[in-house]
N, C-alpha and C positions, 0 to 999 in steps of 0.2 A: 624546247621552244625558246627562242631568243627574245630580247627586249624589242628588237626590230619588228618581229612578227606581231607584237602587241600594239604597234603604232596605228592609230586610227586617224584617217584624214579628217580634218575639222568639218569639211563640207558634207561628210557622210554621217556625222554624229547627230542623231535626232534629239529633239528637246524633250523635257519631261522630268520626272523624278530622277534624282542623281544619287550616286553612291561613291564614296571614297574607297578606292581599291588599290592597295600598293602604292599610295602616294598620288594616284591619278583620280580625278573626278570624271566619272563616266555616267551616261544615262543608264538607268536600270533596264530599260527595254533592250539596249544594246548588249548588256551583260547576259540577259536571258536568251537573247536571240543567237548570240555567237560566243558562248563561253570557251569553245575550243581555240578561239583566236586570242584569248586573254590568259592562257595558262601561266605565262610568266608572272603576270600581275597577281593572279590568285596565289601562286607559290610565294611570291615576295610578301604579300599581305599576311599569309600564314606564318612565315618565318619571322617577320619584323613586328607585326602587331598582334598576331593571333586571331585576327578578325578583320572584317571590313566595317565601314561606318556608313550609316544612312544619313543623308543630308536633308531630310524632309523638314527639319525644324528651322532651316535658314542659317544664315551666317553667324548669328549671335546665339543660337540655341545649342543645347547639348547635342552630341552626335551619338545616337543610339548604336550599339554594336550589332553586327550581323554575323551569324555563324557561317563559316566557309566549310562546305561539305564536298567530298569527292567520292564518287562511286563509279567503278568501271572506267576510270580515267576522265570522267566528266565532272566539272566543278558546278557548284550550285550554291546559292545564297539562301539563308533562312533566318527568320527572326530569332533573336537571342532569347532563350527560355526565361520567362518571368519579367521581360522588359518590353513587352508589346505596348504598354501604356505610355512609354516614353516617346513613341513616334507621334507625329502629327496625325490627326484623325483621318486625313485624306490619304495617308500613306498606305502602300500595299502591305506593309509589315505591321500595321497597327492592330493591336488586339486588346480586348478588355482585360485588365488585370484584376486579380482577386478571385479566390476560389468560389465566392458566392455568385459569380457570373458565368461559370462553366462547370459542367460535370466531368471534365477531363480528369483522369486519374492522376494522383500525385506521382512524381517520379519514383518515390520509394515503393510504390505498389508493384512495379515491374511489368505492368501491362503494356506500357510504351516506354521504350528506352531510346533516347536520342543521343547521337554521337556525331563526330566529324564525318563518319562514313555513311550516315543515313539514319533511318528510324527502324527499330525492331519492334514488331507488334506480336503480342501473344494473344491468340484467339481461343476462346473457350471451347469451340468446336474443333475436334481433330480433323486435319486435312489428309491424314494418312491412316488407314486402318490395317491392322495386321491379321485380320480374320481371313480364313481361307475363302469364305463365300463372298467377301468384299462388301457386305452390307451389314450394318448394325443400326439399331434404332437410335434416333437422336435423343439426347438428354431432354427431359421434359421442360427444362428451363435453360437450354443451351443459349438461346438468343434473347431470352425474356426475363422479366422479373427483377427483383432486388439483387443487385450484384455489388453491394457496398463493401463486402469482404472479399470479393473475387480479385485475384491478381491476373486476370485475363479479361479481354473485351468480349462482350456478346456481339451479336450481329447489329443490334441497334447502335451500340457504342462505336462499332467500326464505321457504320454509316455516318454517324456524327463526326467522327475523326476525319473522314474523307471530306465531308462538307466544310468543316472548319478549316482544314489545311488548304483546300481549294478556294476558300473565302466565299463559298456559295451561301453561307449564312449571313452574308453582308450585302447591302445594297448601297451603291455609291453612284448610280447612274443618274443623269439629268432627267428632267421631266419628259415624259413621253417615250422613254427608252423601254426596250423589252430584252429579256434574256431568253435564249433558246437552248435546246438540248445540245446543239453542236458546241456552243460555248461551254456548257457543263462538261461535255465529254473531253474537250481539249484541256480544261483545267484539271480534271480528275486524272486523265491519262498522263499528264506531266508529272504527277506525284509518284506513279508506280515504280519507276526505276530507283527511287530513293528509299524504298521500303522493302523489308522482308516481313513475312508473316509465318509464324510457327517454323522459323528457320528456312523458309522457302521464299524465293523471289516473289514479290507481290504481283509483278507483271506477268508471271506464268500461272498464278493462283487466282487472280481476279480478272474477269473480262468485263470491261465497261462497254456497254453496247454503243457503237458509234451511230451518229445520225445518218439516216439513209440518203444516199445520193446516187443516181444512176451511174455516174462515171466512176464511182468507187465500189460499186456493188460486188464485183468479182473479187477485188482485193479483200474486202471485209468478209466475204464468204470463206475465202481461203484461210484467213486469219482465225475465224471461228472454228473451222474444221481442225486446224492445228491445235487450238485450245482444247477441243473435245478429245482429240487423240491423246492428250496428256492424261486424261482420265482412264484410258485403257491400258496404260503402262503399269503393270502390276508386279514388277520384279520385287518390290519391297512392300507389297500389300496393296489393297484397294486405295484409290485416291478420290478425294473430293475437291471441288473447286467452287468458286464464288462467281456469281453473275450479278451485275448491277445495271439496272435500267429503269425505265418508266413503265408502270403497269398500263396495259392496254385493256385487257379483259380477263375474266376467269369464266370458263365454260365447262359444263359436264363432259366427261369423256369415259371411254372404257377403262381407263386407268384411275378413275376418280374424278379429277378435274384437270383441265389444261390451263396453265397460266400463260397468257400472251403478253409479251413486252413490245412496246413500240420500237420500230426500226429493226426488229429481229424476227425473221421468218419462222424459225424453229420454235415449237412450243415446248414448255416445261411442264412436267406432270407431278401432281401432288395428291396424296390420299385424302379422302373426305375427312377422315378423323383429324389429320394434321391441319388441314385447312380450317376446320372449325376452331381448333385451338388457336391458330394464328389470328383469326378474325376476332376472337374474344380478347386477345392480347393487344390488338391494334384497332380498337373500336373507332377512334377518330379517323383513321385512314380509310375505313370502309363505310363511314356514316353517309347516308344518302343526303343529309343536309348540306354537305360540302358542295354538291352540285357539279356542274360542268366546268366551273372555274378552277376546280382543284386538280392537282396532279398528285400521283402517288408513286413514290420511289420504292422499288423493291430491291433488296439485297438477298439473294437466294443462294443457299448452300446446296449443291447438287452432286449427284454421283451417277455413274453409268454401270449398271449391272452387267456381268459377263454375258456375252452373246446377245446383247440388246443394244439398240440404237437410241433408246429412250433415255432422256435426261430426267432423273427423278429428284424432286426437291425433298431434302431431309430436314431442313429448317429454313426460316425466313424472318426478315424484319421488313416492316413497311413504314414509310415516313410520308406524312401529308405535307404538301407544299402549295403555295399559290401558283399562279400561272407563270411567274418568273422564277420558280424553283426555290423560293425562299421558304424554309421550313415553318410550319405552323402546327398547332396542337388542337385546334377546334375550328369549326366553321366560322365562329365569330372572329377568331384570330386571323382567319383567311381574309375576311372582309376588311379588317384593319390593315393587314399587310398590303392588300390591293390599294387601299386608300393612301397609305404612306408612299408606296412606290409611284402611284399616279401623281402624287404631289411633289415628287422629286426629292423626298427626304433621304438623307444618308443615315443608315441604321445598321445595327447588328442584332441578330436573333440569338440570344444565349441558348445553348443546347444542353440537355440534361445528360446525354450519353446513356449509360446504363442505370443512372440514379433517378428512377422515375418519381420519387417523392421529393426530390430537391426543389427548393423554392427559388425561382428566378423572376425578374421582370420579364414580361412577354416580349418586349423589344426595347432596345436602347438607341435613342436618337443621338448621333454623334456630330450633327451639324449645329448643335448649340453648345455653349460653354457656361457651366458644366453640362455634361450629357444629360438628356432627359429620359427618364424611365417611362415606358408606356405599359399600362395595365388594361386588360380587357376582362371585366368582371361579368362572366356569363352564366354562372350557375347560381340558382336561387333556392333557398330553403334546405340546403344541406349543411348540417351543423359543422362538419369537419372543414368544408370549404369556407364557410363564414368565419371560422376561427383562424384559418390560415390567412384569409383576406385581411382580417383585423390586425394580425401580427405584421403583415406586410405594411399596412398603412401606418402603424405605430413606428416601425423601423424606418420607413422613409422619412417620417416627420422628425425623428430623432437625428437622422443623418443629414437633414436639410436638403433632401433630394427634390429636384424638380420633376413633377409627375404629370403625365397626360393620361387621364383615366376615362374609360368608357364603360358606363353601366348600360348593358345591352337592352335593358328595358326602356331606355331613353334613346333619343337620336344621337348618332355619332358626333362627337365634338369636331370643331375645325382642326384639321391636322396639318395645315400649311405652316411653314416656319414664319414666326413673327418677323415682319419686315424691319423692325427697329434693331434686331440683333444680327450682327454680321456673323457669318460662319467662322468657326475657329480655324486657325492655320493648320 
């Protein structure tokens, strides 16, 4: 590709967040929309600078670096590891810095390895089985429990990875906005070509259920059929795959129980014993108190036994979210998330990944300077919870944190942004 092909007519350049790429300032939306037209600039930036630069902080601010990745001939920009906090809070590449605000494994753990060619993920559940029968019982803790010493992600950790990378654990929309599953699918689907999982392409190992639309029904059905066909190819042993979608219902069936996902006609089947274990492990996701405002995201590991058309669930993770698909961990957090999004607050939900005992703020408001920690204190009379709550309060006080706290025994405080404080740049 020549420099001439990278020339963009000024009248066609949209406004918005900008990036310095190979000496040219370009809108991020244009780079994401048409990377194939900018191959020369990507190559030049790699050769001369080793990176691109984000211009979110303005003319007089620092220019945070951006990683240039290339996979299958397609270029892609990503945030520079460990430098997410250098971006402006409104920037697409902004991330909370500090291990205390994310359960993401350290690079030395080997569970997630990022490079110029993409991201390699090691999953604790095998996706290829070498048994003759093609079926093996799942590990009792394959997707659950304490994984602090594990050098592989469980299913919950993988769900949180996807949500963080797609920025679905963030809310930056103005007052009155809503996020639907179509938006979630588009963001998640865009991640797949950049990743491998257990040495397999993630886009052939993970099916993200697309939003149903009559005009694309046939295309999506054909795509899912090809995905399922992947499970029947047994030259190197039985195969497993992953399906990510929003839970619709769980009903009794001759196979145990049928798990229905929204926008997907085909049911998935799970044994009663495994379902009971899953429900015990993901109590918040199945709690009746969450009500109709809640959404439940399911990441299911499935296999298809020989001479069977039934997709059998061998392990699963479930994540509770509010109506805008922002993750929450309790019905009280759900109410707070709804209140914050309704108020148009910009925020990030720190995710635990596989570290279930990690202590994080429930939300972090990024439309104040400095950011405000949000805490929802919902459990009363439990000694371990009270002790952890006290540790949090002391830590925040020592760090000089601004905290918005809600003791659920009392009315929810005002969550609107103070008018006297301008949002950070």
